[in-house]
N, C-alpha and C positions, 0 to 999 in steps of 0.2 A: 504493500500500500504506500510506503514512503516514497517509492520511485515515481508516484503520480504527482508528487509535489516538488516544485523547484523553488529554492530559496531566492527571493528577490534581492538584488544588489542595489542598495540605496546609497547614493553619494552623501557623505556626512554634511556637506555644505547645503544640501537640499532638504534636510530634515526640518529645519525651521523656516522653510520658504513659505511665504503667504501666497496662495494661489490666485487670489483676487484682491483688488484694491480695497482699502478700508473706506466704506461709504457711510454717510449719515442716513437716517431714515428717509429724509426728504430726497436726497440724491438717489437712493435706491428706488424710491417711489417714482421719481421722474424717469429713470431708466426703464422701469416696468410699464409706466404709462405710455412711453413711446412705442412699445410693442403692440399697443391697442390702436390700430389704424383708425377705427371709427372715432375714438376719443380724441385723437390728434387732429383729425379733420374738423371735428366739432370745435376744438379749441381755437384753431386758426380761423374758422368761420366766425366765432364770437369776437375774436380780435378784430377781424375785418369789419364786422358790424359796429363795434365800438369806435373804430377809427372813422368810419363814415359818419357816425352820429356826432363825433366831435368836429370833424373837418368839413363835411359837406355843407352845412349851413353857413360856415364862415367864408368859404370860397365861392359861394354862389352869388350871382348878381341879383337874386331875388331875396326878399325877406319873407319869413313865414307868416307875417301879418299883412303883407302888401296885397291890396285888392285891385282887380282890374275887371270891371264888368263887361268889357268887350271880348274877353276870352274865357267866359265861364264854360265849364265842363268840356274843355278841349281834351281830346284823346292824346295818349303819349306820342311825343315827337322828339326831334333832335333839340328843339328849343325848350320844351317842357318834358323831361324824360318820363315822368310819371303822370303827365297830364295836369289839368287844373280842376279845382273844385267849384262849388256853387258861387263863390265870390271871386273867381278868377285867380285864386292863390296857387302858387306853384306847389304841386304835391311832392315833388322830389325834396324840396327844402322842408316842407311840413312833416313828411314821413320821418326824415332823419332827425329833425328837431324833436318830434314826438318820441322817437326812440331814445334820444338823449335824456329827455325828462323821465321817461319810464325807467330807464336803466339807473338814473340818479336816485329816484325814489326807491327802487329795489335794492341797490347797493347800500344806501344809507340805512334803510330799514333792516337789512341783513346784518350790517355792522352793529347796530344797536341790539338786535336780537342776540348776536354772538357775544357782545360784551356783557350784557345783563345776564344772559343764560349761563355763560361759563362761570361768572362770579357767583351767581346764586346757587348753581348746582354744586360748585366746589365747596363753598362754605357749608351748605346743607350736608353734604356727604362727610366732610371732615369733622363738623361739630357733633353730629350724631345726637342721640338721646332726645330730650324734649325740644331742643332747637330744631333738629331735623324734622321731628313730628309736626311742629307748628308750621315750618316752612312748606312741608308737603301738603298740609291741609289748605294753605293758601293757594298752592298750585291746583289742587283738586277743585277748589271753588272756581278758579279761572277756567279750568278745563270744562267744567259743567255748564258754563255759559257759552253759547255758540259764538265763535270768533266773528263771523260775518255780522251778527246782530250788534255786537259791540262797535264794530267799525262803522256800520251804517248809522247807528244812533249818534256816535261822536261826530261823524261827517255832517249830520243834520244840525248839530248844535254849533259847531265851529265853522268859520268862513272857509269856503273852498280854496285850496291852494296846495302847493307841493308839501310844505311842512305839516299841514294838517293831515294829509294822507300818510306821511311818514309816522306821525304820532299815533294815528289810528291803527296802522299796521303793527306798530311796536308794542302796543299795550299788552297783548297776549301772545304775540309772535315768539317771544323768548321762552315760553313755557316748555316747548318740545326740546329745545336745546338744553335747558336746565335739567330736564329729566334724563336725557341721554348722558350728559356729563356726570350727573350724580351717580347713575348706574355704573359708569366706567370707573369712577374714582372709588366707589365702594369695593370694587374688585382689587384695586391697587393699594388702598390705604394701609392694609395690614401686611403687605409684602415686605421682604427683608430690607430692600433699599430705602423704603420710607421709614421703617423703624430705625435703621442706622442713621438716617438724617436727623430724626428726633433725638436720638442718643447724643449726637454730636452738637446738639443745641440749635439746630436750624428752626427758624420761626415757622409758624403755620403759613404765613404768606410766602416765605421762601420755599417751603415744600410744595405749595400749589404751583408757584411760578417755575421752579427749577426741575421738579420731578413729576408731578402729576399731570399738568397740562401738556408738556411735551409727549407724554405717553398716551394722551387721549387726542392728539392732534388729528389723527385719522378720522375719528368720529366727528370732531368739530368741523373739519374741512368739508366732509361729505354732507353733513347736515346743512351747512351754509350754502353749498352748491344747489341743494334742493329748495332752500328758502328763497333764493333770488327769483327763479321762475314763478314760484307761488306768489311772491309780492307783485311781480309784473302782471300776473293774471288777475289778482285782486284789484289792482289799480285800474286795469283795463275794464273790469266788470263795473267798478264804481263809476268810472267816466261814461261807460256805455249806458247806464241807467240814469245818468244825469246828476249824480251827487258828488262826482269827483272833480277833475279839471274842467274848466269852463272855457268856452270860446272868448277871445280869439286864440287862447293858449292851445298848444298842441300836445297831445299825448297819444299813444297808440289806441287807447280806449276812445278818445274823442274822435280820432280819424275813422275808426271802425264804425262808430255810431253814425257819423256823417255818411259814410259809404253805404251802410245798411239801408238808410232812408231812400237812396236812389239806386239801389242795386240792380233793379230790372232795366233801367234805361242807361245808367252810366256805371257799369261794373268795375271800371278801372279805379274808381275812387275807393272802393273797398279792397280790391285784390292786393295792392302793393303793401299797405300796412298789415293786412292779414298774413301775407307771406313772411314779413319781417317778424311778427310776433310768434308765428309757428316755428320759424327757424330758431328763434331764441329759446323757446320752450323745449323743443326737441334736442337742441345742442346741449343745453344745460343738463337735461335728463341723461343723455348718453355720456357726457363728460363726468357727471356725478357717479354713474355706474363704473366708468373707467377708473376714477379716483378711488372708489371703494375697493376695487380689485387691486389697485396699485399700492394702497396704503395699508391694507389689511394683512398683517403678518401671516395669518392662516392661509392666505392664497399663494404664498411663496412655494416654489417647487424646490 
């Protein structure tokens, strides 16, 4: 039987050789994300949409508020790439200005949700006991009230505007983030590296910032990626039913509402903003799935 085995000759200099470069979790996640072609395509699509939203209104000779009743409801042409609306306003400029406003609302709302949710969930999980119980009862009360009802009631009380929508979206939007972060930290708080940090005198804030949040970054990033399209959809819905952004301001919801009213006769007014919002929603969803696979350690081969 021994003749079936051949002893391997290993060079002494190769025994301590590291087979692959030392990478951080984010670097490893990026390398794995690049292998997901659909997620990469969606990432560059979102970057393109963002650049158009920032640059297109600035470099166009038309203003999103400028009216010209001589050219109402013109179809797409080289002069007006997306055509014009009921007031003769250039839809190319209005579409990208509306995209800018919708993305601004979504990103600010997502940032507030991330900040409040991560802080709330971290403190609740680490404090434990009665503090955790009270904080979770507050979350349960907020979860029990339909999110859309709270947003609509607040929008009816406050004047319509960008920051009103941001506040309305942020009131209960952080709850899901807080619960996910709390669940992740509850799994980590009693592990050896956290106990070692406590023994060495690290403060609770230091433990959260240096040890717990970096180990929950995957959950945080993925949830934030799904929060952004949800906020865009909610803003579009509020503007569509008439309690969000108001004319002459532009958002994707306002543009879709305008296009819906004349869909049968002038479909181009609805088609272009609808395509943009569908692209944003689909790309964020696919990118979120890609990030989940890239950042989840259990998905590594």
